[in-house]
Wavefront OBJ file of the C-alpha trace (Angstrom):
o trace
v 0.000 0.000 0.000
v 1.109 3.543 -0.641
v 0.299 6.625 1.319
v -0.105 10.266 0.533
v 1.815 10.833 3.760
v 3.593 14.157 4.084
v 6.797 12.565 5.309
v 8.614 15.748 4.854
v 8.320 15.885 1.117
v 7.357 19.301 -0.101
v 7.855 21.670 -2.978
v 7.977 25.193 -1.686
v 8.739 28.582 -3.128
v 11.456 30.277 -1.157
v 11.921 33.065 -3.672
v 11.173 35.678 -1.045
v 13.729 34.062 1.183
v 16.443 34.591 -1.377
v 15.728 38.285 -1.903
v 17.833 40.311 -4.326
v 21.171 38.954 -3.154
v 20.205 35.342 -3.878
v 21.275 34.497 -0.338
v 18.835 32.759 1.960
v 17.047 35.105 4.341
v 17.644 32.888 7.364
v 14.769 34.318 9.434
v 12.227 33.508 6.711
v 13.818 30.139 5.917
v 13.796 29.188 9.595
v 10.109 30.142 9.858
v 9.125 28.144 6.737
v 11.106 25.058 7.799
v 9.647 25.303 11.308
v 6.068 25.454 9.973
v 6.750 22.512 7.631
v 8.332 20.408 10.408
v 5.548 21.155 12.885
v 2.864 20.237 10.343
v 4.264 16.759 9.794
v 6.330 15.863 12.828
v 6.139 17.647 16.180
v 6.505 21.039 17.899
v 9.821 22.712 17.052
v 12.037 24.561 19.503
v 14.573 25.984 17.023
v 15.636 25.910 13.353
v 19.047 27.121 12.195
v 19.236 27.481 8.395
v 22.534 28.809 7.025
v 22.766 31.883 4.767
v 23.407 29.798 1.654
v 23.271 30.953 -1.946
v 19.982 30.069 -3.648
v 21.317 28.567 -6.870
v 19.692 25.772 -8.880
v 21.233 22.392 -8.100
v 22.572 23.276 -4.660
v 21.521 21.722 -1.363
v 21.950 22.722 2.240
v 20.852 21.444 5.623
v 18.946 23.175 8.382
v 19.246 21.574 11.833
v 15.781 21.334 13.412
v 15.615 20.971 17.192
v 12.285 19.636 18.403
v 10.761 20.471 21.784
v 11.457 16.826 22.729
v 15.182 17.644 22.552
v 15.897 15.594 19.421
v 17.592 17.292 16.471
v 17.212 16.214 12.834
v 18.534 17.695 9.599
v 16.063 19.124 7.098
v 17.585 19.080 3.612
v 16.750 21.896 1.202
v 17.366 21.064 -2.478
v 17.226 24.206 -4.638
v 15.362 23.298 -7.840
v 15.706 26.546 -9.809
v 16.916 30.125 -9.562
v 13.363 31.317 -8.770
v 13.572 29.923 -5.249
v 11.615 26.685 -5.716
v 12.939 24.045 -3.358
v 12.291 20.461 -2.308
v 12.410 19.904 1.467
v 12.962 16.512 3.013
v 14.603 14.920 6.042
v 18.159 13.619 5.802
v 16.804 10.429 7.421
v 13.211 9.231 6.971
v 11.190 10.172 10.052
v 7.818 11.496 11.089
v 5.726 12.352 14.079
v 4.170 9.089 15.285
v 0.683 10.549 15.725
v 0.742 12.250 12.304
v 2.059 9.094 10.638
v -0.766 7.062 12.203
v -3.445 9.572 11.126
v -2.112 9.720 7.561
v -2.007 5.923 7.202
v -5.513 5.497 8.637
v -6.821 8.167 6.235
v -5.092 6.524 3.254
v -6.536 3.097 4.149
v -9.998 4.683 4.466
v -9.624 6.368 1.077
v -8.136 3.344 -0.727
v -10.080 0.498 0.891
v -13.037 2.121 2.608
v -11.988 0.596 5.947
v -11.933 2.408 9.261
v -8.814 1.492 11.208
v -6.950 2.915 14.169
v -3.163 3.016 13.828
v -0.809 3.592 16.756
v 2.806 4.476 15.971
v 3.365 6.176 19.324
v 3.274 9.868 20.110
v 6.978 10.573 19.727
v 9.103 11.184 16.653
v 9.453 7.952 14.682
v 12.646 7.244 12.750
v 11.982 4.899 9.845
v 14.963 2.566 9.261
v 15.350 0.620 5.980
v 13.623 -2.453 7.455
v 10.742 -0.262 8.621
v 8.997 0.297 11.901
v 6.077 -1.580 13.409
v 2.820 0.168 14.304
v -0.203 -1.364 16.022
v -3.444 -1.445 14.056
v -7.017 -2.078 15.186
v -10.094 -2.626 13.063
v -13.175 -3.232 15.148
v -12.331 -6.121 17.497
v -9.310 -7.241 15.414
v -5.809 -6.263 16.467
v -2.578 -6.592 14.530
v 0.497 -4.793 13.256
v 1.664 -2.963 10.170
v 5.241 -2.691 8.929
v 5.798 0.924 7.851
v 8.649 1.605 5.411
v 9.927 4.541 3.413
v 10.316 3.839 -0.308
v 13.391 5.830 -1.361
v 12.559 5.549 -5.062
v 8.960 6.744 -4.792
v 9.739 9.059 -1.853
v 6.647 7.747 -0.121
v 5.510 5.643 2.813
v 4.481 2.040 2.204
v 2.981 -0.454 4.605
v 2.083 -4.103 4.865
v -0.090 -5.889 7.379
v 1.902 -8.344 9.488
v 0.444 -11.526 10.956
l 1 2 3 4 5 6 7 8 9 10 11 12 13 14 15 16 17 18 19 20 21 22 23 24 25 26 27 28 29 30 31 32 33 34 35 36 37 38 39 40 41 42 43 44 45 46 47 48 49 50 51 52 53 54 55 56 57 58 59 60 61 62 63 64 65 66 67 68 69 70 71 72 73 74 75 76 77 78 79 80 81 82 83 84 85 86 87 88 89 90 91 92 93 94 95 96 97 98 99 100 101 102 103 104 105 106 107 108 109 110 111 112 113 114 115 116 117 118 119 120 121 122 123 124 125 126 127 128 129 130 131 132 133 134 135 136 137 138 139 140 141 142 143 144 145 146 147 148 149 150 151 152 153 154 155 156 157 158 159 160 161
């Protein structure tokens, strides 16, 4: 199964961030990365984007410190000289509650089934072999293996016995 999960995959226009000098306006970049991280992961304490040059083909990382104390690197890939970028995490991860909601919504949309998914409330790192989340449908209980497909840049899952 595939998800429309927002695992930190976003096209965004940061043209205003670049300004006339084509350097990143760090205050605006920090605010945009913070909003993006909070929407898909967890509350953010601090973001520290560098004042990089906004040039097509370049990439830079912004350390994101979450309120939980964990820090992860958001990667900004500059797609063109107009400030369009692709944001993603250096390592696949998500907020557990958001991941669970997105998977449940995708299952409802794709299969018409109401399920409850529990991936925990904390930040979930998704290793290559995946992570296990509990799933309940009515009186039935089981598990799902959640993986990140590097090629499709999307979340996949399978029901485990």
